[in-house]
C-alpha positions in Angstrom: -3.3 3.5 16.9 -4.8 2.6 13.5 -2.6 0.6 11.1 -2.6 -0.2 7.5 -0.4 -2.5 5.4 -0.3 -2.2 1.6 0.6 -5.4 -0.3 1.7 -6.0 -3.9 3.9 -8.6 -5.6 7.5 -7.4 -5.1 7.0 -4.5 -2.7 9.0 -2.2 -5.0 6.3 -0.4 -7.1 2.6 -0.2 -6.0 2.7 -0.9 -2.3 5.6 1.3 -1.4 4.1 4.1 -3.5 0.9 3.7 -1.5 2.8 3.6 1.8 4.7 6.8 0.9 1.6 8.6 -0.4 -0.6 7.7 2.6 2.3 8.6 5.0 2.6 12.0 3.3 -1.1 12.6 3.7 -1.0 11.5 7.4 1.9 13.9 8.1 0.0 16.7 6.4 -2.9 16.1 8.7 -0.6 15.8 11.7 -1.8 12.2 12.4 1.5 10.4 12.4 1.1 9.6 16.1 -2.3 8.0 15.4 -1.8 6.0 12.2 0.9 3.5 11.3 1.5 2.7 7.6 3.8 0.0 6.0 4.0 -2.1 2.9 5.1 -5.6 2.0 5.2 -8.0 -0.9 4.1 -11.6 -1.6 7.1 -12.4 -3.7 10.7 -12.6 -2.4 12.6 -11.3 -5.5 13.3 -7.8 -4.1 13.7 -8.2 -0.3 15.9 -5.5 1.1 15.8 -3.3 -2.0 14.5 0.2 -2.2 11.5 1.2 -4.3 11.7 0.9 -8.1 13.2 3.8 -10.0 9.8 4.6 -11.6 8.2 4.8 -8.1 11.0 6.9 -6.8 10.7 9.3 -9.8 7.0 9.8 -9.4 7.3 10.3 -5.7 10.1 12.8 -6.2 8.0 14.7 -8.7 5.3 15.0 -6.0 7.7 15.9 -3.1 6.8 12.7 -1.3 9.5 11.0 0.8 10.3 7.3 0.5 13.3 7.4 2.8 14.3 4.2 4.6 11.8 2.1 2.6 13.0 -1.4 1.8 11.1 -4.3 0.3 10.0 -7.1 2.7 7.6 -10.1 2.7 4.2 -10.0 4.2 4.0 -12.6 7.1 1.5 -13.9 9.6 2.5 -11.4 12.3 1.2 -8.6 10.0 -2.4 -9.9 10.6 -2.0 -9.1 14.3 -0.1 -5.9 13.8 -2.3 -4.2 11.2 -6.0 -3.2 11.2 -6.2 -3.1 7.4 -4.3 -5.1 4.8 -4.9 -3.6 1.5 -4.0 -5.7 -1.6 -3.3 -4.2 -5.0 -4.8 -7.1 -7.0 -6.6 -10.3 -6.6 -3.6 -12.6 -7.0 -1.8 -10.9 -4.1 -5.0 -11.1 -2.1 -5.2 -14.8 -2.7 -1.6 -15.2 -1.6 -2.2 -13.2 1.5 -5.2 -15.4 2.4 -2.9 -18.5 2.2 -0.6 -17.2 5.0 -1.1 -19.4 8.0 -2.6 -17.8 11.1 -3.7 -14.8 9.1 -7.2 -13.9 10.5 -7.3 -10.7 12.5 -6.8 -7.8 10.0 -9.4 -6.6 7.6 -8.3 -7.7 4.1 -9.4 -5.4 1.3 -8.6 -4.6 -2.3 -7.3 -1.1 -3.1 -9.6 -0.6 -6.0 -12.6 -1.2 -3.8 -11.8 2.3 -2.5 -12.5 3.7 -6.0 -15.7 2.0 -7.2 -16.3 4.5 -10.0 -13.1 3.3 -11.7 -13.4 0.7 -14.4 -10.2 -1.0 -13.3 -10.7 -3.5 -10.5 -7.0 -4.0 -9.9 -4.1 -1.5 -9.6 -2.0 -2.2 -12.7 1.5 -3.3 -12.0 3.8 -0.5 -13.4 6.8 -3.0 -13.2 5.2 -4.5 -16.3 3.3 -1.6 -17.8 5.7 1.2 -17.1 2.8 3.6 -16.4 3.8 4.9 -13.0 1.8 8.1 -13.5 -1.5 6.2 -13.9 -0.7 4.1 -10.8 0.2 7.3 -8.8 -3.1 8.9 -9.7 -5.1 5.9 -8.6 -3.1 5.5 -5.4 -3.4 9.2 -4.6 -7.2 9.2 -5.0 -7.6 5.9 -3.1 -5.4 7.0 -0.2 -7.6 10.1 0.3 -10.6 7.8 0.7 -8.8 5.3 2.9 -7.5 8.1 5.2 -11.0 9.5 5.6 -12.4 6.0 6.3 -9.7 5.3 9.0 -10.4 8.6 10.7 -14.2 8.0 10.6 -14.1 4.4 11.7 -11.0 4.1 14.0 -10.0 7.5 15.4 
């Protein structure tokens, strides 16, 4: 089984959106028995909470389920559980790198999947309010990530 963990700050906007979008694409391709996807945050403000209202709204508009998704913290066990840990920005990537014992998973930045984009980090819609822009970036990047996982791991 191939596994990917998306990481953002609070695990209520970007990373759960990416988790839901990629899971939707995996289900469409009937690969749910081959690919595991999850999300987590580096900050503890929202642990146990469901995705942000803006994230839920954009996912609803695109008929993408976010059922049973609750915010959690990334931890050292995630490095053994996941093949890929995909960070939404450099700050979260730096925080993930500081986790003791975290060595096994491949750490990458989401926007590296979209090299043609001028943005090098996925903007945080918690602060910008632009959930549509973030959805468009995540949707495009998840297509590329899924193809990469199929090519490299399945």
